[in-house]
Every structure is written in C-alpha cells, then in structure tokens.
N, CA, C and O atoms as a DFTB+ gen file, in Angstrom:
508 C
 N C O
     1  1      10.472     -17.601      -5.349
     2  2       9.123     -17.096      -5.347
     3  2       8.429     -17.524      -4.065
     4  3       8.554     -18.673      -3.642
     5  1       7.719     -16.631      -3.463
     6  2       7.023     -16.911      -2.213
     7  2       5.807     -17.800      -2.465
     8  3       5.217     -17.780      -3.545
     9  1       5.449     -18.577      -1.449
    10  2       4.294     -19.453      -1.552
    11  2       3.182     -18.932      -0.655
    12  3       3.431     -18.377       0.415
    13  1       1.949     -19.124      -1.114
    14  2       0.784     -18.702      -0.362
    15  2       0.252     -19.891       0.427
    16  3       0.018     -20.949      -0.156
    17  1       0.056     -19.751       1.729
    18  2      -0.411     -20.827       2.603
    19  2      -1.769     -20.502       3.196
    20  3      -2.024     -20.787       4.366
    21  1      -2.624     -19.917       2.411
    22  2      -3.951     -19.552       2.897
    23  2      -4.969     -20.661       2.667
    24  3      -4.622     -21.755       2.221
    25  1      -6.220     -20.369       2.974
    26  2      -7.319     -21.318       2.819
    27  2      -7.788     -21.285       1.366
    28  3      -7.919     -20.216       0.769
    29  1      -8.039     -22.463       0.807
    30  2      -8.455     -22.561      -0.587
    31  2      -9.841     -21.964      -0.794
    32  3     -10.665     -21.957       0.121
    33  1     -10.089     -21.472      -1.978
    34  2     -11.402     -20.919      -2.324
    35  2     -12.279     -21.951      -3.026
    36  3     -13.346     -21.622      -3.543
    37  1     -11.824     -23.191      -3.040
    38  2     -12.567     -24.270      -3.688
    39  2     -12.887     -25.383      -2.699
    40  3     -12.149     -25.610      -1.740
    41  1     -13.999     -26.075      -2.945
    42  2     -14.368     -27.235      -2.158
    43  2     -13.624     -28.454      -2.696
    44  3     -12.959     -28.380      -3.729
    45  1     -13.741     -29.579      -1.984
    46  2     -13.101     -30.814      -2.423
    47  2     -13.677     -31.261      -3.765
    48  3     -12.970     -31.846      -4.585
    49  1     -14.943     -30.989      -3.981
    50  2     -15.594     -31.391      -5.227
    51  2     -15.241     -30.486      -6.401
    52  3     -15.531     -30.819      -7.550
    53  1     -14.622     -29.353      -6.121
    54  2     -14.244     -28.428      -7.186
    55  2     -15.114     -27.199      -7.249
    56  3     -14.805     -26.258      -7.981
    57  1     -16.205     -27.188      -6.492
    58  2     -17.088     -26.032      -6.480
    59  2     -16.464     -24.860      -5.743
    60  3     -15.582     -25.038      -4.904
    61  1     -16.927     -23.671      -6.062
    62  2     -16.364     -22.470      -5.454
    63  2     -17.025     -22.153      -4.125
    64  3     -18.222     -22.377      -3.947
    65  1     -16.232     -21.626      -3.186
    66  2     -16.734     -21.160      -1.913
    67  2     -16.805     -19.641      -1.931
    68  3     -16.083     -18.987      -2.683
    69  1     -17.670     -19.089      -1.107
    70  2     -17.826     -17.644      -1.059
    71  2     -16.845     -17.060      -0.051
    72  3     -17.236     -16.610       1.026
    73  1     -15.562     -17.073      -0.416
    74  2     -14.518     -16.480       0.420
    75  2     -13.844     -15.407      -0.415
    76  3     -13.016     -15.711      -1.273
    77  1     -14.186     -14.186      -0.171
    78  2     -13.677     -13.117      -1.020
    79  2     -12.838     -12.116      -0.230
    80  3     -12.815     -10.931      -0.564
    81  1     -12.155     -12.577       0.806
    82  2     -11.384     -11.643       1.617
    83  2     -10.004     -11.378       1.043
    84  3      -9.349     -10.431       1.478
    85  1      -9.532     -12.166       0.090
    86  2      -8.229     -11.956      -0.524
    87  2      -7.100     -12.569       0.278
    88  3      -7.328     -13.205       1.307
    89  1      -5.882     -12.374      -0.200
    90  2      -4.702     -12.930       0.452
    91  2      -4.180     -11.966       1.517
    92  3      -4.283     -10.747       1.382
    93  1      -3.620     -12.543       2.571
    94  2      -3.041     -11.750       3.639
    95  2      -1.527     -11.901       3.618
    96  3      -1.006     -12.931       3.191
    97  1      -0.826     -10.877       4.077
    98  2       0.626     -10.927       4.081
    99  2       1.152     -12.017       5.017
   100  3       2.209     -12.594       4.763
   101  1       0.420     -12.299       6.096
   102  2       0.854     -13.320       7.038
   103  2       0.701     -14.728       6.475
   104  3       1.277     -15.671       7.019
   105  1      -0.058     -14.887       5.405
   106  2      -0.250     -16.197       4.799
   107  2       0.809     -16.517       3.749
   108  3       0.820     -17.618       3.200
   109  1       1.694     -15.572       3.466
   110  2       2.732     -15.789       2.465
   111  2       4.009     -16.200       3.177
   112  3       4.473     -15.510       4.085
   113  1       4.580     -17.334       2.758
   114  2       5.797     -17.835       3.393
   115  2       7.027     -17.184       2.771
   116  3       6.952     -16.558       1.714
   117  1       8.160     -17.346       3.452
   118  2       9.405     -16.786       2.938
   119  2       9.967     -17.691       1.844
   120  3       9.535     -18.832       1.679
   121  1      10.923     -17.169       1.111
   122  2      11.527     -17.918       0.023
   123  2      12.437     -19.004       0.579
   124  3      12.912     -18.913       1.711
   125  1      12.677     -20.045      -0.240
   126  2      13.636     -21.065       0.138
   127  2      15.038     -20.489       0.007
   128  3      15.408     -19.974      -1.048
   129  1      15.816     -20.577       1.080
   130  2      17.181     -20.074       1.063
   131  2      18.114     -21.261       1.233
   132  3      18.245     -21.803       2.331
   133  1      18.764     -21.667       0.145
   134  2      19.648     -22.820       0.176
   135  2      21.069     -22.402       0.531
   136  3      21.521     -21.317       0.165
   137  1      21.770     -23.283       1.254
   138  2      23.166     -23.045       1.624
   139  2      24.048     -23.769       0.616
   140  3      24.176     -24.992       0.665
   141  1      24.648     -23.027      -0.286
   142  2      25.522     -23.603      -1.301
   143  2      26.944     -23.699      -0.766
   144  3      27.339     -22.918       0.100
   145  1      27.718     -24.660      -1.283
   146  2      29.135     -24.730      -0.973
   147  2      29.818     -23.652      -1.804
   148  3      29.681     -23.625      -3.027
   149  1      30.563     -22.753      -1.133
   150  2      31.174     -21.629      -1.835
   151  2      32.569     -21.326      -1.348
   152  3      33.162     -22.103      -0.600
   153  1      33.088     -20.192      -1.775
   154  2      34.438     -19.773      -1.423
   155  2      34.508     -19.051      -0.076
   156  3      35.575     -18.978       0.533
   157  1      33.383     -18.521       0.389
   158  2      33.349     -17.795       1.655
   159  2      32.145     -18.265       2.469
   160  3      31.236     -18.916       1.953
   161  1      32.166     -17.914       3.763
   162  2      30.994     -18.139       4.609
   163  2      30.150     -16.873       4.567
   164  3      30.602     -15.810       4.993
   165  1      28.926     -16.980       4.058
   166  2      28.041     -15.827       3.959
   167  2      26.700     -16.156       4.588
   168  3      26.179     -17.258       4.417
   169  1      26.140     -15.191       5.321
   170  2      24.837     -15.352       5.940
   171  2      23.940     -14.194       5.539
   172  3      24.400     -13.175       5.024
   173  1      22.643     -14.376       5.790
   174  2      21.665     -13.351       5.469
   175  2      20.656     -13.294       6.614
   176  3      20.207     -14.331       7.103
   177  1      20.299     -12.078       7.038
   178  2      19.324     -11.909       8.111
   179  2      17.939     -11.714       7.524
   180  3      17.762     -10.985       6.549
   181  1      16.950     -12.378       8.131
   182  2      15.563     -12.258       7.726
   183  2      14.751     -11.753       8.901
   184  3      14.972     -12.163      10.041
   185  1      13.809     -10.861       8.623
   186  2      12.917     -10.360       9.659
   187  2      11.727     -11.300       9.770
   188  3      11.135     -11.699       8.767
   189  1      11.387     -11.645      11.003
   190  2      10.231     -12.492      11.263
   191  2       9.141     -11.650      11.900
   192  3       9.275     -10.432      12.012
   193  1       8.065     -12.298      12.318
   194  2       6.965     -11.587      12.964
   195  2       7.422     -10.983      14.289
   196  3       8.303     -11.529      14.953
   197  1       6.836      -9.883      14.662
   198  2       7.103      -9.156      15.900
   199  2       8.513      -8.586      15.948
   200  3       9.011      -8.272      17.029
   201  1       9.168      -8.445      14.792
   202  2      10.466      -7.799      14.732
   203  2      11.651      -8.686      15.053
   204  3      12.788      -8.218      15.006
   205  1      11.424      -9.971      15.383
   206  2      12.551     -10.846      15.659
   207  2      13.250     -11.213      14.346
   208  3      12.674     -11.081      13.266
   209  1      14.495     -11.676      14.457
   210  2      15.274     -11.983      13.267
   211  2      15.774     -13.406      13.305
   212  3      15.907     -13.997      14.377
   213  1      16.056     -13.968      12.125
   214  2      16.695     -15.263      11.991
   215  2      17.836     -15.117      11.003
   216  3      17.795     -14.266      10.115
   217  1      18.844     -15.944      11.160
   218  2      20.012     -15.901      10.289
   219  2      20.033     -17.171       9.455
   220  3      19.831     -18.267       9.977
   221  1      20.276     -17.025       8.164
   222  2      20.361     -18.166       7.259
   223  2      21.698     -18.157       6.538
   224  3      22.222     -17.097       6.199
   225  1      22.244     -19.339       6.306
   226  2      23.503     -19.470       5.578
   227  2      23.194     -19.445       4.090
   228  3      22.346     -20.204       3.620
   229  1      23.872     -18.581       3.345
   230  2      23.716     -18.549       1.885
   231  2      24.876     -19.233       1.192
   232  3      24.701     -19.835       0.133
   233  1      26.067     -19.146       1.785
   234  2      27.253     -19.779       1.220
   235  2      28.062     -20.379       2.360
   236  3      28.362     -19.694       3.338
   237  1      28.420     -21.668       2.241
   238  2      29.153     -22.362       3.295
   239  2      30.527     -22.767       2.776
   240  3      30.641     -23.441       1.752
   241  1      31.564     -22.353       3.490
   242  2      32.936     -22.719       3.143
   243  2      33.570     -23.581       4.233
   244  3      34.407     -24.436       3.947
   245  1      33.163     -23.350       5.497
   246  2      33.715     -24.107       6.608
   247  2      32.597     -24.775       7.400
   248  3      31.435     -24.373       7.331
   249  1      32.976     -25.802       8.149
   250  2      32.027     -26.541       8.974
   251  2      32.678     -26.798      10.327
   252  3      33.883     -27.041      10.393
   253  1      31.899     -26.748      11.406
   254  2      32.371     -27.093      12.746
   255  2      32.183     -28.594      12.923
   256  3      31.053     -29.076      13.005
   257  1      33.290     -29.336      12.981
   258  2      33.247     -30.802      13.046
   259  2      33.484     -31.248      14.478
   260  3      34.489     -30.893      15.093
   261  1      32.538     -32.038      15.010
   262  2      32.659     -32.594      16.351
   263  2      33.239     -33.996      16.210
   264  3      32.629     -34.860      15.580
   265  1      34.416     -34.227      16.793
   266  2      35.093     -35.514      16.666
   267  2      34.702     -36.441      17.807
   268  3      33.983     -36.045      18.725
   269  1      35.188     -37.692      17.740
   270  2      34.851     -38.703      18.744
   271  2      35.448     -38.384      20.111
   272  3      34.855     -38.716      21.138
   273  1      36.615     -37.743      20.134
   274  2      37.257     -37.446      21.409
   275  2      36.735     -36.176      22.061
   276  3      37.328     -35.704      23.031
   277  1      35.640     -35.605      21.556
   278  2      34.991     -34.468      22.190
   279  2      35.494     -33.116      21.751
   280  3      35.072     -32.102      22.306
   281  1      36.380     -33.060      20.776
   282  2      36.899     -31.786      20.299
   283  2      36.083     -31.308      19.102
   284  3      35.538     -32.110      18.343
   285  1      36.012     -30.002      18.951
   286  2      35.351     -29.400      17.799
   287  2      36.402     -28.670      16.976
   288  3      37.081     -27.767      17.464
   289  1      36.523     -29.080      15.714
   290  2      37.531     -28.532      14.816
   291  2      36.829     -27.903      13.621
   292  3      35.862     -28.452      13.093
   293  1      37.330     -26.740      13.201
   294  2      36.773     -26.066      12.025
   295  2      37.509     -26.570      10.789
   296  3      38.738     -26.523      10.730
   297  1      36.755     -27.052       9.803
   298  2      37.343     -27.621       8.600
   299  2      36.660     -27.049       7.367
   300  3      35.525     -26.581       7.448
   301  1      37.338     -27.080       6.232
   302  2      36.766     -26.540       4.993
   303  2      35.988     -27.621       4.261
   304  3      36.339     -28.799       4.315
   305  1      34.931     -27.210       3.578
   306  2      34.071     -28.112       2.818
   307  2      34.557     -28.136       1.377
   308  3      34.805     -27.090       0.778
   309  1      34.695     -29.367       0.814
   310  2      35.076     -29.456      -0.597
   311  2      33.852     -29.685      -1.480
   312  3      33.691     -29.000      -2.490
   313  1      32.978     -30.644      -1.116
   314  2      31.749     -30.849      -1.880
   315  2      30.763     -31.707      -1.096
   316  3      31.077     -32.213      -0.019
   317  1      29.565     -31.862      -1.657
   318  2      28.505     -32.664      -1.046
   319  2      28.528     -34.044      -1.694
   320  3      28.484     -34.158      -2.919
   321  1      28.597     -35.101      -0.866
   322  2      28.645     -36.469      -1.381
   323  2      27.264     -37.099      -1.467
   324  3      26.930     -37.715      -2.479
   325  1      26.455     -36.956      -0.417
   326  2      25.103     -37.527      -0.373
   327  2      24.163     -36.537       0.281
   328  3      24.565     -35.738       1.126
   329  1      22.884     -36.604      -0.132
   330  2      21.865     -35.788       0.508
   331  2      20.538     -36.518       0.355
   332  3      20.004     -36.633      -0.748
   333  1      20.015     -37.009       1.474
   334  2      18.780     -37.792       1.421
   335  2      17.553     -36.912       1.200
   336  3      16.488     -37.423       0.853
   337  1      17.680     -35.606       1.394
   338  2      16.549     -34.704       1.192
   339  2      16.185     -34.624      -0.289
   340  3      15.006     -34.652      -0.644
   341  1      17.195     -34.526      -1.149
   342  2      16.941     -34.392      -2.583
   343  2      18.220     -34.774      -3.322
   344  3      19.299     -34.295      -2.975
   345  1      18.112     -35.627      -4.329
   346  2      19.289     -36.049      -5.083
   347  2      19.884     -34.908      -5.897
   348  3      21.088     -34.896      -6.156
   349  1      19.063     -33.957      -6.301
   350  2      19.579     -32.824      -7.069
   351  2      20.431     -31.888      -6.211
   352  3      21.234     -31.123      -6.747
   353  1      20.266     -31.939      -4.879
   354  2      21.084     -31.115      -4.001
   355  2      22.551     -31.522      -4.063
   356  3      23.430     -30.696      -3.818
   357  1      22.830     -32.795      -4.390
   358  2      24.209     -33.261      -4.516
   359  2      24.860     -32.602      -5.727
   360  3      25.997     -32.137      -5.647
   361  1      24.154     -32.562      -6.829
   362  2      24.685     -31.936      -8.045
   363  2      24.902     -30.446      -7.869
   364  3      25.870     -29.883      -8.382
   365  1      23.992     -29.807      -7.136
   366  2      24.051     -28.358      -6.966
   367  2      24.893     -27.940      -5.761
   368  3      25.040     -26.746      -5.499
   369  1      25.461     -28.927      -5.006
   370  2      26.274     -28.668      -3.809
   371  2      25.514     -27.836      -2.784
   372  3      26.005     -26.809      -2.317
   373  1      24.305     -28.292      -2.437
   374  2      23.489     -27.632      -1.426
   375  2      23.590     -28.418      -0.123
   376  3      23.411     -29.635      -0.104
   377  1      23.878     -27.704       0.966
   378  2      24.058     -28.322       2.281
   379  2      22.764     -28.186       3.076
   380  3      22.263     -27.081       3.283
   381  1      22.228     -29.327       3.520
   382  2      21.064     -29.344       4.396
   383  2      21.362     -30.281       5.566
   384  3      22.399     -30.944       5.589
   385  1      20.452     -30.333       6.531
   386  2      20.630     -31.239       7.662
   387  2      20.582     -32.684       7.156
   388  3      19.699     -33.049       6.380
   389  1      21.536     -33.494       7.602
   390  2      21.609     -34.885       7.200
   391  2      22.470     -35.130       5.975
   392  3      22.689     -36.283       5.604
   393  1      22.965     -34.082       5.338
   394  2      23.807     -34.242       4.150
   395  2      25.182     -34.764       4.553
   396  3      25.695     -34.419       5.617
   397  1      25.777     -35.598       3.700
   398  2      27.134     -36.090       3.892
   399  2      28.055     -35.217       3.043
   400  3      27.899     -35.151       1.824
   401  1      29.021     -34.544       3.689
   402  2      29.916     -33.645       2.968
   403  2      31.354     -34.126       3.110
   404  3      31.712     -34.781       4.089
   405  1      32.163     -33.794       2.128
   406  2      33.588     -34.125       2.154
   407  2      34.366     -32.928       2.683
   408  3      34.214     -31.815       2.179
   409  1      35.205     -33.153       3.705
   410  2      36.018     -32.094       4.283
   411  2      37.483     -32.535       4.289
   412  3      37.816     -33.627       3.830
   413  1      38.347     -31.670       4.816
   414  2      39.758     -32.022       4.960
   415  2      39.952     -33.179       5.931
   416  3      40.869     -33.983       5.763
   417  1      39.102     -33.267       6.938
   418  2      39.220     -34.309       7.952
   419  2      38.610     -35.631       7.520
   420  3      38.927     -36.669       8.102
   421  1      37.752     -35.623       6.524
   422  2      37.058     -36.822       6.055
   423  2      35.585     -36.536       5.844
   424  3      35.178     -35.390       5.655
   425  1      34.785     -37.607       5.879
   426  2      33.345     -37.459       5.670
   427  2      32.671     -36.966       6.947
   428  3      32.983     -37.420       8.048
   429  1      31.743     -36.033       6.779
   430  2      31.038     -35.421       7.905
   431  2      29.550     -35.397       7.589
   432  3      29.153     -35.073       6.470
   433  1      28.717     -35.745       8.587
   434  2      27.263     -35.644       8.450
   435  2      26.814     -34.356       9.132
   436  3      27.145     -34.112      10.292
   437  1      26.065     -33.540       8.410
   438  2      25.617     -32.243       8.917
   439  2      24.498     -32.456       9.936
   440  3      23.515     -33.141       9.654
   441  1      24.656     -31.863      11.124
   442  2      23.659     -32.006      12.184
   443  2      22.878     -30.720      12.418
   444  3      21.819     -30.757      13.046
   445  1      23.369     -29.588      11.932
   446  2      22.652     -28.331      12.107
   447  2      21.749     -28.080      10.906
   448  3      21.828     -28.773       9.892
   449  1      20.895     -27.079      11.041
   450  2      20.014     -26.682       9.936
   451  2      20.509     -25.337       9.412
   452  3      20.162     -24.298       9.973
   453  1      21.321     -25.334       8.338
   454  2      21.928     -24.083       7.868
   455  2      20.911     -23.020       7.486
   456  3      21.187     -21.831       7.642
   457  1      19.754     -23.409       6.994
   458  2      18.741     -22.438       6.630
   459  2      18.000     -21.861       7.814
   460  3      17.269     -20.883       7.656
   461  1      18.165     -22.439       9.007
   462  2      17.475     -21.971      10.197
   463  2      18.436     -21.486      11.283
   464  3      18.140     -20.513      11.977
   465  1      19.589     -22.156      11.437
   466  2      20.503     -21.847      12.521
   467  2      21.519     -20.773      12.159
   468  3      21.960     -20.022      13.029
   469  1      21.890     -20.692      10.898
   470  2      22.894     -19.727      10.481
   471  2      24.314     -20.218      10.656
   472  3      25.251     -19.424      10.578
   473  1      24.499     -21.523      10.894
   474  2      25.826     -22.111      11.063
   475  2      25.772     -23.544      10.534
   476  3      24.716     -24.176      10.527
   477  1      26.939     -24.049      10.089
   478  2      27.029     -25.430       9.606
   479  2      27.867     -26.217      10.599
   480  3      29.045     -25.922      10.801
   481  1      27.255     -27.222      11.219
   482  2      27.943     -28.088      12.181
   483  2      27.706     -29.530      11.781
   484  3      26.713     -29.845      11.126
   485  1      28.628     -30.414      12.179
   486  2      28.483     -31.821      11.814
   487  2      29.335     -32.719      12.690
   488  3      30.131     -32.251      13.505
   489  1      29.149     -34.034      12.502
   490  2      29.913     -35.043      13.228
   491  2      30.638     -35.921      12.221
   492  3      30.179     -36.116      11.096
   493  1      31.792     -36.451      12.654
   494  2      32.589     -37.338      11.802
   495  2      31.853     -38.661      11.585
   496  3      31.109     -39.125      12.449
   497  1      32.075     -39.249      10.421
   498  2      31.488     -40.546      10.089
   499  2      32.587     -41.590      10.079
   500  3      33.666     -41.369       9.530
   501  1      32.302     -42.737      10.693
   502  2      33.255     -43.860      10.673
   503  2      33.344     -44.401       9.249
   504  3      32.325     -44.640       8.601
   505  1      34.565     -44.590       8.771
   506  2      34.741     -45.107       7.396
   507  2      35.195     -46.541       7.420
   508  3      35.395     -47.143       6.365
C-alpha cells in the first residue's frame, strides 16, 4: 500500500487547519519492494518523475561476491543469516543492504541496495 507524505491537516495541539487542497499524486510514495531469496533472479522496472526509470530486485538467486584477492565471483544464495534492518527479514529471507547471507563460498555481507540498484553485490566475511 502506498504511503502519503503530504502536510498534515492538524496542528500539534490537535486542532484542525484550513488546508483543503487535497492529496497530490507527487506526495504519494511508491510501495516497498523487498528482494526475496528465490529460485531465479527477477527484477522490476519502476517509472520515476520526468520519465526516468529505476530497477528493483524482486527475487534474488545469485550474488556478485568480491573476494580479498580482488576477484568478483558469482555465487548462489541459500538463505539470510542476519539482518540488522529488521529481525523479521531473516525469517522471510529478505535481502537488504548490510544483510549477512549464506552462499556457496561462505558468509557474505550485502553492500548494494537491491531495492534501488537492481543488483545484489557483497563482500566475503572473515570467519
């Protein structure tokens, strides 16, 4: 569900203000698009203001892992181990920036923003 980010029609004290212009389309934000761990890599394009577009990850199966020796290897994601953004994201296998995920290569910390960049990238964690 979209959220409205307009100016309130109430004062701090609870009294009503005389603002009767209604809601504007530009004041409504886009929906939250979470990147779930899935069987395929899937993205979705969103239209922004002035016709520009952004790509969001809807389903993540692989991750670009940057290793210590400077190589980038593509690895598959098995599940989410930790997520400091929200503890429920671990149960729901939602990938966000800063999440610790389990891959074939080991533990990886996500450095990209899947909901904004359209790709999942991360760095290896020392165990």
